[in-house]
OpenMM code with the backbone's topology and positions (N, CA, C; nanometers):
from openmm import Vec3, app, unit

residues = "MET PHE VAL ILE CYS GLN ARG TYR ALA GLN THR THR LEU GLU ALA GLU ASP ILE LEU GLN ASN GLY PHE VAL LYS ILE PHE THR LYS HIS HIS LEU TYR ASP GLU LYS GLY SER LEU GLU GLY TRP ILE LYS ARG ILE MET VAL ASN THR ALA ILE GLU HIS TYR ARG LYS ASN LYS THR LEU THR PHE GLU THR LEU GLU GLY THR HIS GLU ASN TYR THR HIS SER GLU LEU SER SER THR HIS VAL SER TYR LYS ASP LEU LEU ASN LEU ILE ARG GLU LEU PRO ALA GLY TYR ARG ALA VAL PHE ASN LEU TYR ALA ILE GLU GLY TYR SER HIS LYS GLU ILE ALA GLU MET LEU GLY ILE SER GLU SER GLY SER LYS SER GLN LEU SER ARG ALA ARG GLN LEU LEU GLN GLN LYS LEU THR LYS GLU LYS MET LEU".split()
positions = [
    Vec3(1.0857, 1.7766, -1.7083),
    Vec3(1.0502, 1.9035, -1.6596),
    Vec3(1.0662, 1.9050, -1.5050),
    Vec3(1.0709, 1.7818, -1.4382),
    Vec3(1.0683, 1.7818, -1.3120),
    Vec3(1.2189, 1.8418, -1.2409),
    Vec3(1.3142, 1.8203, -1.3295),
    Vec3(1.4416, 1.8593, -1.2890),
    Vec3(1.4503, 2.0060, -1.2834),
    Vec3(1.3896, 2.0849, -1.3912),
    Vec3(1.3776, 2.2188, -1.4018),
    Vec3(1.2988, 2.2693, -1.2650),
    Vec3(1.1840, 2.2060, -1.2255),
    Vec3(1.1302, 2.2591, -1.0978),
    Vec3(1.1957, 2.2154, -1.0087),
    Vec3(1.2751, 2.1291, -0.9700),
    Vec3(1.3621, 2.0848, -0.8681),
    Vec3(1.4658, 2.1972, -0.8407),
    Vec3(1.5231, 2.2608, -0.9531),
    Vec3(1.6177, 2.3676, -0.9396),
    Vec3(1.5613, 2.4852, -0.8657),
    Vec3(1.4331, 2.5135, -0.8854),
    Vec3(1.3674, 2.6331, -0.8180),
    Vec3(1.2920, 2.5930, -0.6875),
    Vec3(1.2842, 2.4840, -0.6597),
    Vec3(1.2038, 2.4423, -0.5220),
    Vec3(1.3025, 2.4086, -0.4209),
    Vec3(1.2407, 2.4332, -0.3036),
    Vec3(1.3315, 2.4073, -0.1815),
    Vec3(1.3178, 2.2606, -0.1431),
    Vec3(1.2012, 2.1901, -0.1828),
    Vec3(1.2042, 2.0554, -0.1408),
    Vec3(1.1256, 1.9770, -0.2633),
    Vec3(1.1429, 1.8514, -0.2436),
    Vec3(1.0779, 1.7661, -0.3625),
    Vec3(0.9180, 1.7994, -0.3580),
    Vec3(0.8518, 1.8091, -0.2626),
    Vec3(0.7103, 1.8256, -0.2617),
    Vec3(0.6820, 1.9470, -0.3305),
    Vec3(0.7588, 2.0599, -0.2903),
    Vec3(0.7309, 2.1770, -0.3508),
    Vec3(0.7694, 2.1726, -0.5279),
    Vec3(0.8521, 2.0977, -0.5582),
    Vec3(0.8854, 2.0923, -0.6973),
    Vec3(0.7676, 2.0008, -0.7644),
    Vec3(0.7167, 1.9241, -0.6972),
    Vec3(0.6168, 1.8364, -0.7515),
    Vec3(0.4874, 1.9200, -0.7721),
    Vec3(0.4410, 2.0071, -0.6885),
    Vec3(0.3476, 2.1139, -0.6905),
    Vec3(0.3623, 2.1889, -0.8115),
    Vec3(0.4978, 2.2530, -0.8229),
    Vec3(0.5228, 2.3257, -0.9362),
    Vec3(0.5102, 2.2586, -1.0576),
    Vec3(0.5491, 2.1337, -1.0832),
    Vec3(0.5380, 2.0570, -1.2064),
    Vec3(0.3821, 2.0142, -1.2300),
    Vec3(0.3161, 1.9996, -1.1331),
    Vec3(0.1621, 1.9768, -1.1797),
    Vec3(0.1077, 2.0920, -1.2206),
    Vec3(0.1198, 2.1962, -1.1359),
    Vec3(0.0704, 2.3394, -1.2000),
    Vec3(0.1049, 2.3647, -1.3316),
    Vec3(0.2292, 2.3458, -1.3701),
    Vec3(0.2894, 2.3693, -1.4976),
    Vec3(0.2213, 2.2819, -1.5921),
    Vec3(0.1877, 2.1472, -1.5569),
    Vec3(0.1329, 2.0663, -1.6540),
    Vec3(-0.0198, 2.1063, -1.6810),
    Vec3(-0.0717, 2.1550, -1.5743),
    Vec3(-0.2233, 2.2056, -1.5791),
    Vec3(-0.2100, 2.3097, -1.6757),
    Vec3(-0.1199, 2.4211, -1.6796),
    Vec3(-0.1232, 2.5177, -1.7766),
    Vec3(-0.0993, 2.4803, -1.9132),
    Vec3(0.0016, 2.3917, -1.9337),
    Vec3(0.0278, 2.3327, -2.0518),
    Vec3(-0.1030, 2.2837, -2.1232),
    Vec3(-0.1634, 2.1867, -2.0545),
    Vec3(-0.2763, 2.1080, -2.1133),
    Vec3(-0.3917, 2.2159, -2.1234),
    Vec3(-0.4122, 2.2989, -2.0444),
    Vec3(-0.5228, 2.3997, -2.0681),
    Vec3(-0.4872, 2.5097, -2.1675),
    Vec3(-0.3591, 2.5291, -2.1977),
    Vec3(-0.3288, 2.6330, -2.2791),
    Vec3(-0.2325, 2.5818, -2.4070),
    Vec3(-0.2749, 2.4798, -2.4448),
    Vec3(-0.1869, 2.3998, -2.5508),
    Vec3(-0.2330, 2.4715, -2.6891),
    Vec3(-0.3375, 2.5230, -2.6983),
    Vec3(-0.3972, 2.5961, -2.8099),
    Vec3(-0.3016, 2.7194, -2.8553),
    Vec3(-0.2250, 2.7741, -2.7355),
    Vec3(-0.1639, 2.9059, -2.7438),
    Vec3(-0.0117, 2.8623, -2.8246),
    Vec3(0.0172, 2.7317, -2.8223),
    Vec3(0.1528, 2.6936, -2.8865),
    Vec3(0.1298, 2.7238, -3.0382),
    Vec3(0.2312, 2.7943, -3.0900),
    Vec3(0.2031, 2.8490, -3.2349),
    Vec3(0.2847, 2.7667, -3.3212),
    Vec3(0.3707, 2.6611, -3.2597),
    Vec3(0.4547, 2.5813, -3.3493),
    Vec3(0.5770, 2.6579, -3.4205),
    Vec3(0.6003, 2.7693, -3.3734),
    Vec3(0.7330, 2.8249, -3.4446),
    Vec3(0.8534, 2.8081, -3.3736),
    Vec3(0.8607, 2.7846, -3.2551),
    Vec3(0.9819, 2.7179, -3.1857),
    Vec3(0.9574, 2.5877, -3.1364),
    Vec3(1.0412, 2.5296, -3.0712),
    Vec3(1.0299, 2.3933, -3.0241),
    Vec3(0.9268, 2.3749, -2.9227),
    Vec3(0.8630, 2.2705, -2.9118),
    Vec3(0.7734, 2.2288, -2.8132),
    Vec3(0.8315, 2.2215, -2.6746),
    Vec3(0.9481, 2.1778, -2.6696),
    Vec3(1.0219, 2.1398, -2.5515),
    Vec3(1.0479, 2.2898, -2.4700),
    Vec3(1.0835, 2.3947, -2.5601),
    Vec3(1.1148, 2.5146, -2.5273),
    Vec3(1.0014, 2.5834, -2.4574),
    Vec3(0.8954, 2.5428, -2.5265),
    Vec3(0.7519, 2.6344, -2.5035),
    Vec3(0.7218, 2.5669, -2.3508),
    Vec3(0.7331, 2.4387, -2.3384),
    Vec3(0.6984, 2.3637, -2.2118),
    Vec3(0.8072, 2.4165, -2.0929),
    Vec3(0.9280, 2.4151, -2.1479),
    Vec3(1.0361, 2.4726, -2.0328),
    Vec3(0.9894, 2.5962, -1.9731),
    Vec3(0.9688, 2.7043, -2.0813),
    Vec3(0.9405, 2.8444, -2.0231),
    Vec3(0.7999, 2.8454, -1.9478),
    Vec3(0.7290, 2.7667, -1.9934),
    Vec3(0.5981, 2.7438, -1.8717),
    Vec3(0.6408, 2.6945, -1.7499),
    Vec3(0.7342, 2.6101, -1.7401),
    Vec3(0.7668, 2.5398, -1.6128),
    Vec3(0.8365, 2.6455, -1.5210),
    Vec3(0.9269, 2.7188, -1.5913),
    Vec3(1.0087, 2.8127, -1.5243),
    Vec3(0.9093, 2.9394, -1.4768),
    Vec3(0.8264, 2.9832, -1.5647),
    Vec3(0.7235, 3.0802, -1.5119),
    Vec3(0.6457, 3.0454, -1.4022),
    Vec3(0.6029, 2.9307, -1.4243),
    Vec3(0.5224, 2.8506, -1.2905),
    Vec3(0.5997, 2.8640, -1.1712),
    Vec3(0.7239, 2.8308, -1.1806),
    Vec3(0.8125, 2.8343, -1.0458),
    Vec3(0.8216, 2.9736, -1.0080),
    Vec3(0.8315, 3.0801, -1.0825),
    Vec3(0.8363, 3.2162, -1.0524),
    Vec3(0.7121, 3.2572, -0.9905),
    Vec3(0.6039, 3.2143, -1.0496),
    Vec3(0.4740, 3.2629, -1.0061),
    Vec3(0.4433, 3.1846, -0.8705),
    Vec3(0.4973, 3.0621, -0.8498),
    Vec3(0.4862, 3.0107, -0.6982),
    Vec3(0.5446, 3.0684, -0.5972),
    Vec3(0.6835, 3.1288, -0.6298),
    Vec3(0.7475, 3.2171, -0.5185),
    Vec3(0.6653, 3.3494, -0.5133),
    Vec3(0.6076, 3.3966, -0.6293),
    Vec3(0.5541, 3.5284, -0.5909),
    Vec3(0.4140, 3.5005, -0.5053),
    Vec3(0.3453, 3.4068, -0.5423),
    Vec3(0.2204, 3.3704, -0.4661),
    Vec3(0.2399, 3.3405, -0.3235),
    Vec3(0.3570, 3.2643, -0.2895),
    Vec3(0.3814, 3.2205, -0.1744),
    Vec3(0.4767, 3.3154, -0.0747),
    Vec3(0.5224, 3.4314, -0.1579),
    Vec3(0.6121, 3.5066, -0.1028),
    Vec3(0.7243, 3.4880, -0.0163),
    Vec3(0.7825, 3.3672, -0.1022),
    Vec3(0.9123, 3.3071, -0.0345),
    Vec3(1.0306, 3.3620, -0.1023),
    Vec3(1.0076, 3.4369, -0.2167),
    Vec3(1.1035, 3.4953, -0.2779),
    Vec3(1.1671, 3.6188, -0.2335),
    Vec3(1.2846, 3.6092, -0.1479),
    Vec3(1.3400, 3.7556, -0.0874),
    Vec3(1.4665, 3.7780, -0.1527),
    Vec3(1.4876, 3.8940, -0.1523),
    Vec3(1.6242, 3.9367, -0.2282),
    Vec3(1.7007, 4.0248, -0.1156),
    Vec3(1.8290, 4.0033, -0.1168),
    Vec3(1.9189, 4.0893, -0.0360),
    Vec3(1.9903, 4.1981, -0.1223),
    Vec3(2.0194, 4.3206, -0.0692),
    Vec3(2.0776, 4.4142, -0.1330),
    Vec3(2.2315, 4.4043, -0.0942),
    Vec3(2.3207, 4.4150, -0.2086),
    Vec3(2.4615, 4.4149, -0.1535),
    Vec3(2.5308, 4.5349, -0.1788),
    Vec3(2.6259, 4.5801, -0.1043),
    Vec3(2.6806, 4.6970, -0.1246),
    Vec3(2.8100, 4.6799, -0.2398),
    Vec3(2.8448, 4.7758, -0.3228),
    Vec3(2.9465, 4.7465, -0.4223),
    Vec3(2.9023, 4.7259, -0.5675),
    Vec3(2.9908, 4.6592, -0.6344),
    Vec3(2.9593, 4.6576, -0.7728),
    Vec3(2.9359, 4.4959, -0.8096),
    Vec3(2.8828, 4.4685, -0.9258),
    Vec3(2.8778, 4.3212, -0.9581),
    Vec3(3.0142, 4.2743, -1.0137),
    Vec3(3.0633, 4.1531, -0.9587),
    Vec3(3.1966, 4.1086, -0.9995),
    Vec3(3.1793, 4.0020, -1.1124),
    Vec3(3.2770, 3.9933, -1.1904),
    Vec3(3.2768, 3.9065, -1.2967),
    Vec3(3.3562, 3.8177, -1.2680),
    Vec3(3.3023, 3.6633, -1.2697),
    Vec3(3.3783, 3.5639, -1.2295),
    Vec3(3.4428, 3.4992, -1.3616),
    Vec3(3.5778, 3.4569, -1.3374),
    Vec3(3.6393, 3.3934, -1.4566),
    Vec3(3.6702, 3.2333, -1.3994),
    Vec3(3.7467, 3.1738, -1.4933),
    Vec3(3.7657, 3.0337, -1.4739),
    Vec3(3.8431, 3.0064, -1.3373),
    Vec3(3.8081, 2.9221, -1.2517),
    Vec3(3.8953, 2.9012, -1.1410),
    Vec3(3.9267, 2.7680, -1.1173),
    Vec3(3.9859, 2.7303, -1.0249),
    Vec3(4.0444, 2.5981, -1.0082),
    Vec3(3.9100, 2.4999, -0.9591),
    Vec3(3.7966, 2.5858, -0.9266),
    Vec3(3.6990, 2.4883, -0.8757),
    Vec3(3.6202, 2.4314, -1.0029),
    Vec3(3.6463, 2.4688, -1.0990),
    Vec3(3.5872, 2.4061, -1.2268),
    Vec3(3.6568, 2.2978, -1.2690),
    Vec3(3.7645, 2.2501, -1.2073),
    Vec3(3.8290, 2.1243, -1.2234),
    Vec3(3.7817, 2.0223, -1.1304),
    Vec3(3.6899, 2.0525, -1.0226),
    Vec3(3.6284, 1.9725, -0.9292),
    Vec3(3.5268, 1.8891, -0.9701),
    Vec3(3.5375, 1.7626, -0.9559),
    Vec3(3.4212, 1.6792, -1.0185),
    Vec3(3.3011, 1.6729, -0.9178),
    Vec3(3.2075, 1.7326, -0.9466),
    Vec3(3.0764, 1.7242, -0.8640),
    Vec3(2.9754, 1.6724, -0.9525),
    Vec3(2.9079, 1.5709, -0.8852),
    Vec3(2.7883, 1.4943, -0.9536),
    Vec3(2.6661, 1.6247, -0.9688),
    Vec3(2.5762, 1.5837, -1.0725),
    Vec3(2.4767, 1.6809, -1.0822),
    Vec3(2.3889, 1.6782, -0.9639),
    Vec3(2.3625, 1.5759, -0.8976),
    Vec3(2.2697, 1.5652, -0.7823),
    Vec3(2.3288, 1.6471, -0.6695),
    Vec3(2.4729, 1.6312, -0.6397),
    Vec3(2.5395, 1.7131, -0.5440),
    Vec3(2.5241, 1.8634, -0.5772),
    Vec3(2.5366, 1.9011, -0.7059),
    Vec3(2.5365, 2.0371, -0.7466),
    Vec3(2.4039, 2.0941, -0.7185),
    Vec3(2.2852, 1.9962, -0.7548),
    Vec3(2.1545, 2.0468, -0.7392),
    Vec3(2.1234, 2.0687, -0.5917),
    Vec3(2.1780, 1.9814, -0.5029),
    Vec3(2.1736, 2.0063, -0.3533),
    Vec3(2.2207, 2.1426, -0.3121),
    Vec3(2.3455, 2.1709, -0.3591),
    Vec3(2.4104, 2.2927, -0.3165),
    Vec3(2.3158, 2.3972, -0.3799),
    Vec3(2.2671, 2.3936, -0.4875),
    Vec3(2.1818, 2.5113, -0.5399),
    Vec3(2.0560, 2.5289, -0.4568),
    Vec3(1.9948, 2.4058, -0.4159),
    Vec3(1.8818, 2.4014, -0.3339),
    Vec3(1.9116, 2.4816, -0.1935),
    Vec3(2.0393, 2.4860, -0.1456),
    Vec3(2.0560, 2.5320, -0.0070),
    Vec3(2.0647, 2.6921, -0.0333),
    Vec3(2.0863, 2.7427, -0.1322),
    Vec3(2.0957, 2.8873, -0.1597),
    Vec3(1.9584, 2.9470, -0.1236),
    Vec3(1.9491, 3.0854, -0.0738),
    Vec3(1.8372, 3.1389, -0.0295),
    Vec3(1.7572, 3.1574, -0.1617),
    Vec3(1.6135, 3.1604, -0.1496),
    Vec3(1.5332, 3.1626, -0.2458),
    Vec3(1.5764, 3.2642, -0.3533),
    Vec3(1.6006, 3.3760, -0.3335),
    Vec3(1.6305, 3.4879, -0.4160),
    Vec3(1.7513, 3.4605, -0.5029),
    Vec3(1.8479, 3.4081, -0.4395),
    Vec3(1.9827, 3.3881, -0.4846),
    Vec3(1.9591, 3.2477, -0.5990),
    Vec3(1.8697, 3.1612, -0.5566),
    Vec3(1.8611, 3.0428, -0.6316),
    Vec3(1.7842, 3.0776, -0.7618),
    Vec3(1.6707, 3.1586, -0.7517),
    Vec3(1.5901, 3.2052, -0.8652),
    Vec3(1.6849, 3.2667, -0.9668),
    Vec3(1.7717, 3.3768, -0.9236),
    Vec3(1.8419, 3.4633, -1.0269),
    Vec3(1.9403, 3.3508, -1.0686),
    Vec3(2.0125, 3.2975, -0.9995),
    Vec3(2.1181, 3.1915, -1.0515),
    Vec3(2.0442, 3.0824, -1.1551),
    Vec3(1.9489, 3.0304, -1.1240),
    Vec3(1.8826, 2.9490, -1.2248),
    Vec3(1.8507, 3.0236, -1.3407),
    Vec3(1.7893, 3.1390, -1.3402),
    Vec3(1.7438, 3.1967, -1.4591),
    Vec3(1.8566, 3.2498, -1.5525),
    Vec3(1.9635, 3.3084, -1.4746),
    Vec3(2.0762, 3.3503, -1.5576),
    Vec3(2.1752, 3.2162, -1.6047),
    Vec3(2.2234, 3.1431, -1.5158),
    Vec3(2.3242, 3.0588, -1.5520),
    Vec3(2.2707, 2.9160, -1.6060),
    Vec3(2.1447, 2.8970, -1.5922),
    Vec3(2.1068, 2.7647, -1.6351),
    Vec3(1.9952, 2.7992, -1.7475),
    Vec3(1.9273, 2.8747, -1.7321),
    Vec3(1.7947, 2.9103, -1.8289),
    Vec3(1.8506, 3.0033, -1.9532),
    Vec3(1.9421, 3.0877, -1.9099),
    Vec3(2.0017, 3.1812, -2.0175),
    Vec3(1.9557, 3.3120, -2.0072),
    Vec3(1.8665, 3.3492, -1.9301),
    Vec3(1.7963, 3.4844, -1.9451),
    Vec3(1.8981, 3.5900, -1.9115),
    Vec3(1.8753, 3.7126, -1.9656),
    Vec3(1.9474, 3.8296, -1.9358),
    Vec3(1.9128, 3.9093, -1.8061),
    Vec3(2.0056, 3.9767, -1.7414),
    Vec3(1.9629, 4.0383, -1.6201),
    Vec3(1.8566, 4.1411, -1.6402),
    Vec3(1.8217, 4.1847, -1.7435),
    Vec3(1.7112, 4.3064, -1.7697),
    Vec3(1.5998, 4.1845, -1.7806),
    Vec3(1.5904, 4.0822, -1.8345),
    Vec3(1.4699, 3.9807, -1.8347),
    Vec3(1.4494, 3.9419, -1.7008),
    Vec3(1.5663, 3.9106, -1.6204),
    Vec3(1.5354, 3.8610, -1.4924),
    Vec3(1.4639, 3.9551, -1.4131),
    Vec3(1.5257, 4.0905, -1.4151),
    Vec3(1.4709, 4.1947, -1.3456),
    Vec3(1.3078, 4.2160, -1.3684),
    Vec3(1.2868, 4.1999, -1.4866),
    Vec3(1.1269, 4.2252, -1.5210),
    Vec3(1.0519, 4.1126, -1.4812),
    Vec3(1.1028, 3.9820, -1.4754),
    Vec3(1.0443, 3.8813, -1.4188),
    Vec3(1.0075, 3.8757, -1.2937),
    Vec3(1.1060, 3.8993, -1.2111),
    Vec3(1.1176, 3.9100, -1.0651),
    Vec3(1.0823, 4.0474, -0.9812),
    Vec3(1.0673, 4.1398, -1.0839),
    Vec3(1.0333, 4.2619, -1.0185),
    Vec3(1.1356, 4.3284, -0.9367),
    Vec3(1.2613, 4.3175, -0.9620),
    Vec3(1.3676, 4.3681, -0.9178),
    Vec3(1.4664, 4.4706, -1.0115),
    Vec3(1.5527, 4.5278, -0.9601),
    Vec3(1.6302, 4.6107, -1.0646),
    Vec3(1.7422, 4.5157, -1.1242),
    Vec3(1.7862, 4.5810, -1.2427),
    Vec3(1.9039, 4.4940, -1.3091),
    Vec3(2.0207, 4.4640, -1.2348),
    Vec3(2.0570, 4.5873, -1.1558),
    Vec3(2.1691, 4.5725, -1.0757),
    Vec3(2.1495, 4.4672, -0.9599),
    Vec3(2.0202, 4.4652, -0.9214),
    Vec3(1.9785, 4.3803, -0.8019),
    Vec3(1.9900, 4.2304, -0.8667),
    Vec3(1.9670, 4.2097, -0.9691),
    Vec3(1.9822, 4.0706, -1.0436),
    Vec3(2.1247, 4.0509, -1.0482),
    Vec3(2.2129, 4.1258, -1.0942),
    Vec3(2.3666, 4.1187, -1.0901),
    Vec3(2.4109, 4.0893, -0.9525),
    Vec3(2.3743, 4.1523, -0.8426),
    Vec3(2.4137, 4.1300, -0.7228),
    Vec3(2.3684, 3.9936, -0.6565),
    Vec3(2.2465, 3.9641, -0.6872),
    Vec3(2.2043, 3.8398, -0.6418),
    Vec3(2.2756, 3.7226, -0.7011),
    Vec3(2.3053, 3.7316, -0.8289),
    Vec3(2.3929, 3.6268, -0.9280),
    Vec3(2.5349, 3.6292, -0.8522),
    Vec3(2.5926, 3.7272, -0.8296),
    Vec3(2.7477, 3.7476, -0.7726),
    Vec3(2.7349, 3.6765, -0.6242),
    Vec3(2.6369, 3.7068, -0.5620),
    Vec3(2.6370, 3.6655, -0.4192),
    Vec3(2.5948, 3.5027, -0.4329),
    Vec3(2.5195, 3.4466, -0.5127),
    Vec3(2.4960, 3.3104, -0.5287),
    Vec3(2.6135, 3.2337, -0.5726),
    Vec3(2.6903, 3.3087, -0.6843),
    Vec3(2.8155, 3.2249, -0.7085),
    Vec3(2.9177, 3.2128, -0.5921),
    Vec3(2.9206, 3.3303, -0.5285),
    Vec3(3.0155, 3.3243, -0.4122),
    Vec3(2.9639, 3.2318, -0.2974),
    Vec3(2.8492, 3.2132, -0.2644),
    Vec3(2.7990, 3.1137, -0.1931),
    Vec3(2.8442, 2.9628, -0.2380),
    Vec3(2.8021, 2.9423, -0.3610),
    Vec3(2.8373, 2.8315, -0.4243),
    Vec3(2.9741, 2.7804, -0.4174),
    Vec3(3.0532, 2.8729, -0.4534),
    Vec3(3.2141, 2.8604, -0.4533),
    Vec3(3.2361, 2.8244, -0.3082),
    Vec3(3.2111, 2.8817, -0.2085),
    Vec3(3.2345, 2.8461, -0.0709),
    Vec3(3.1852, 2.7101, -0.0222),
    Vec3(3.0660, 2.6816, -0.0795),
    Vec3(3.0153, 2.5267, -0.0496),
    Vec3(3.1102, 2.4231, -0.1146),
    Vec3(3.1516, 2.4730, -0.2443),
    Vec3(3.2333, 2.3576, -0.3227),
    Vec3(3.3638, 2.3496, -0.2548),
    Vec3(3.4173, 2.4721, -0.2112),
    Vec3(3.5424, 2.4744, -0.1575),
    Vec3(3.5457, 2.3969, -0.0161),
    Vec3(3.4459, 2.4002, 0.0552),
    Vec3(3.4300, 2.3382, 0.1829),
    Vec3(3.4086, 2.1983, 0.1606),
    Vec3(3.3246, 2.1542, 0.0518),
    Vec3(3.3277, 2.0018, 0.0191),
    Vec3(3.4534, 1.9498, -0.0354),
    Vec3(3.5224, 2.0341, -0.1137),
    Vec3(3.6464, 1.9543, -0.1662),
    Vec3(3.7407, 1.9494, -0.0481),
    Vec3(3.7370, 2.0227, 0.0683),
    Vec3(3.8335, 1.9867, 0.1743),
    Vec3(3.7804, 1.8808, 0.2698),
    Vec3(3.6600, 1.8464, 0.2444),
    Vec3(3.5992, 1.7150, 0.3288),
    Vec3(3.6552, 1.5932, 0.2910),
] * unit.nanometer
topology = app.Topology()
chain = topology.addChain("A")
for resn in residues:
    res = topology.addResidue(resn, chain)
    for name in ("N", "CA", "C"):
        topology.addAtom(name, app.Element.getBySymbol(name[0]), res)
């Protein structure tokens, strides 16, 4: 669960805080688990929601509006680049908070843009724009690292 928290946090200390708050929620609300889905999935969802709440509480989640439409990305030459998980996590951490949250929720957690918009209090098109910009920044960073 710490890895999930790290994806949303800017620092290790912040990830530890999110993890601790998430486990407090799990232990105090364990009676709400209805055993219909996997326990791991239930815990994972609590951790993601705790990370989002952390941003709302600390008001560190900012979103930028982009002009234009959402672009769909296809397979590129970057996909053949071998990047370690740790390096990729560090690149994701460097994204602005809003980009990072949308990227994690969409690309890693599998939420739809509609769900992300509801969770973060933004428009669906705003979610798509944030994801598009996050992908662009990650591609730029990967290209830059590939050249080094």
